[in-house]
N, C-alpha and C positions, 0 to 999 in steps of 0.2 A: 224520882222527884216530882212532887205536885207543883201546881201553879203557885200555890202561897209561898213554897220554899224557893221557888226561882224569884218571885217578885222580892223575897227578904235578901236574898243575894245580889239581886240587881239594885236594891236601894242601898246596900253596903257598899257596893262597887261605885255607885254614882256620889256617895258621900266620902270617898276618899280624899277629895279635894277639899273638904269642909276645914276651916283651919283647926277647929278643937280636935277633929279627927287625925289632922295631919300632924298636929303636936304630938298626940298620942303615939302615933305610928312612927314618927321618927324616933321616938324614945324607946320603942320595942319594935325593933326591925324583924324580931322573929314571928311577930303578927303580920307585919305589912307585906312581906314577900309572898307568903301562901296567899293571902288576900288578893294580891295583884295578880297572881297566877290564876285563881279562880275566876277574878273579873274578866281577864283576858279569855279564858275558857267559855265563859257565859256569852262575852260578844261574839264568839266564834260560833257559838251554837244558837243564839237567838234566831238568826234568820231561819234555821231549819225548824222552829217550833210551830205547831199549828196555832192558828188564832181561836182563843178561847172565847165561846158563847156563854155567859154566866147564867143567861135564861134558859139554855139549853141543857142537856146531858152532859154530866161530868165526863170529860174524857180520860182515858188511860194515861198514865205517865209515859213520856218518851223513853223507849227502850235504850239502855246505856248511857243516859245522861250523866247519871251521878256518878257512874265510873269514870266517865271522861273528866268530870270535874275534879274529883277525887286525885286521878292520875296527874292531872297538871299541878296539884299541889305537891304531891308526892314526888315528882320529876325535879319541881324546883328546890325541894329540900335536899334531894339526892346531889343534885348539880353545885350546891352551895357548899355541902361536906366535902365534894370530891375537890373543888377548888380550893378549900382550906389544905386538904390532904396533898393536892399536888405541891404546894409551897413547903409543907413540912416534911412529906416523904413521898415523892413520886412513884417509886416502886410499888408502895402499898395502893396508889391510886390506880395504877395500870393493872394491878391484881383484881381490885374491885371491879374496874370497868370490864376486864376480860371475862371475870366470872358470870357476867349477865347475858342477857339477850335471848330470843326464843331456844328452847332445847339445852341450855348451857348447863342446866342442872338436872337434866334427866336422869344421869346416873344415880343420882341420890333418891329416885322413886324405888318403891319395893319391886324386886323382880320378879316379873310374871312370865319370863321365858328364858330358857338356858343360854341365850346370848346377852341376857342383861347383867349376868352375875360377874362379881369381882371377888378376889380374894380378900379374906379379911384384913391381911396386911396391906394390900394396895389401897382398899377403901379408906382406911384409917389414915395413911399416908396423905391420899389425895384430899381428903376431908381437912386435915390440919394445913395442908398447903393452900387449899380454898380460903379457909379462914384467917390465914397469915400467922399461924403459931407454930412453933417449933415440931419438927417430927421427931421419931424415936431415933433415927440415925443422924440426927442434925443437931448436936447440943450445943444451942446458943449460951453465950455468956460464959463459955469454957475456953480458955487461949490453948486451941489444939491445932496441929499441923494436919491438915486433909490434902490429899491428891486423889485425883480422878483414877480410878480402878478399871475403866473402860479398856479393854485389850481388842486390838486388831485380829480379824479370824487368822490370818497367815503371819503372826507375830507372836513373840514371847514378852514383848516389851509392853507395860502398860501406859495409859495415857500420861499419867503423872503431872498433868497441870493442876494447879490449885482450885479447890472447890469454893464457891460462895454459899452464903446462908441462904438466898432465894432460889437455889438450883438452878441457876441461869446456865452454868457450863454443863452440869449434868444433863439437862434436858436439850442442849444444842451439840454435844460432843458427837463427831461423826466417826469416832473409832467405836467398834464394837457393833455396829450395825443397829444400835437400837432405834434411831429414827427411821430407817427404811423399813424395818420390821413394822413399824406403827404404820406407816404408810401404806405398806402393801396389805396389812390386816384390814385397813379401811376400805381400799380397793376390793378385796376379795368378797367383803360383806356387800357392797354395792352391787357388785356382779352376781352374787349368789341370790339376793333378795329379788333383783329385776328379773333374773332368768328363771328362777325355781319358783319363786311365791307370784310374782306378777306376770310370768310368761310373757316376757317381753324379749325382743331381739336384742342381745348384746355381744359385743366383741372387745376382747383384752389385748391392750398393749398394741394398737396399730401403729404402723411406721408412718410418719408425717415429715414434712420438710419445715423446719422452724425458720425463724426470720433471722435468727443472729447468725452471722457468717463463720462462727467458730465451731458450728455443728453441721455436719453433712446430711445427718438425718437424726429424727428424734421419735420419741413413741408417745403417744397419747395415752392415758392410763386406761380408759374405758369407753366405749361409744354404747349409748343405751337409746333405742327407739322409744321414744315418750310422744304420745299423742301422733303418732305417725310421722314424726320428724327424728332424724338421727341427731343425738346430743352428745358433742365430744367433751368429755368430762376429764379435768386435770386435778388431781388430788393434791392437796398439802395440807400439813399440819404445822404450825408455827408457834413459837413461844412470843408473846408481847414485850417480855423483858429484853433489855439490851444494855450493852456498856456503854453506849453513846449517849452522853448526858442531854444533848439538845433533842435527840430523837426520843429518849424516854419521856423528857417533858412533854412533847408533843402528843405522845401516846396516852400520857396521863390525862390530857385535857380531852381526848376524843374517844368515843366508843369504838372498838373494832379497827383501829388504825392499822396494827399490824395485818390483819386480815385484809384489809383494802389495798395496802401496798402489794401484798403477794398476789392479789387477784389482778392487779394491773400489770405486774410483771408477766403473769401467765398469758394475759391477753395480748400484750406487746409482743411476745415471742412468737405467736402464730397470727400475723396481721391478715394472712389470706384465709383463715378458717375460724368459724365462730366457735370459740372455746368457752365452755362454763367451768370458771375455777371453783371447786369443792373444796374451799379452805376453812379450817378450823384452827381457832388459838388453843392452845394446850390448856389454859384454864376452863374452855368450853364454849366462848362466843363463837358462833358461826358467821361467815361473811353473808352479804347480801343474796349472791347467788346460791349458796349452799341452802339458805331458808327457800327459796324459790324451787330448787329441785326437790328438796324433801316434801314440799306441798305438791309438786306434781306427781310425785311417786305415791303419795298418799291418796291423791285423787284416782289414780288407777288401780287402787286395791278395792275390789268388789267384795270381799269377804268381811268388811268391818267397815266403820265410819271414818271419814277423813281424819277426824281428831285423834281417834285410837290408833289409826294407822301411822300418822306423824308421830305420835308419843312412842310408839315402838321402835320406830327408824331412829329416833334421837336417842332412845336409851340404848339400842345396840352400838351405834356409833359412838357416843359418849363413854360407854363402857370400854370400848376399843382404846380409845385416845387415853382415857385416865389411866386404864391398867398398864399400857405400855409406857405411859409418861412415869408411872410409880416405880415400874421395873426398871428403867433407865436410871433413875434416882438412887434406888437401893443398890444396883449394881456398881455405880459410880462411888459410893461410899462404902462398899463391901469390904475393902481392904485399907481404909483409910488408916494413915500413920499418925499416931499419938506421941 
């Protein structure tokens, strides 16, 4: 952005209170809200701009300034639509929020490594689920009777509970061990990547003493020595959808609310230990600590740039999460009763 562009935007921002401009913007709220967002971003960035001497040489544009102003306007539009969606359909608002965030869509990138790959069936189901459209084994609009076909390992009886259109029960059902296999696959990847690729010291499933009185002992998923410090990592993959109406509305209003709740529970369980919750929502959004760990592991990779290393980790982790989530849904609907 050049200085003339900045002056023009500042001029627009300064005239927002002019009566004629105010009347126009009152009648056209779709213009007013983005301009106010740009104005706020300008005011935030103005102190960081160098002083221009018009008699001297022309200074280069400030790097990233245009991107920050554009991002402010896009974020404002996004929040506006999500607020409307929260009122009309909170489940869809939760889906949209949970599908965003750093690395959330990495599984959509072209695979450049065998661990990035998904089957065509899993990819198609996850893509349709991400977009909020019916998948092949979920015939919306047809009055059918569907029951969960997950089966415990040591039992011949199916789960039998009713399936819902959003796949909530299919992704949270504990019968059949799908959630545990998904969790273990993420743990194995982190262990193998840190040990074999980064040559870091790692330990799996170490016994620790939790804070809760109903457990005599528990196990931390993995310990990785990152930058000379042992990092105790507890992995969790959660679904942001819920049958609780009040909680669903709260998650529809905030990005990553389900991941934040799970991370807090992980930390509270081990008050005498600094635990790093590696939490992912099953639509893709990672928790704050998850993003930090991925960046730390990427910085420790000397074979490539941190950006490329982080992209590789995100692709591997998200392919695992999405692939196992798709398998849980398809297995639940495999023997549906019509």
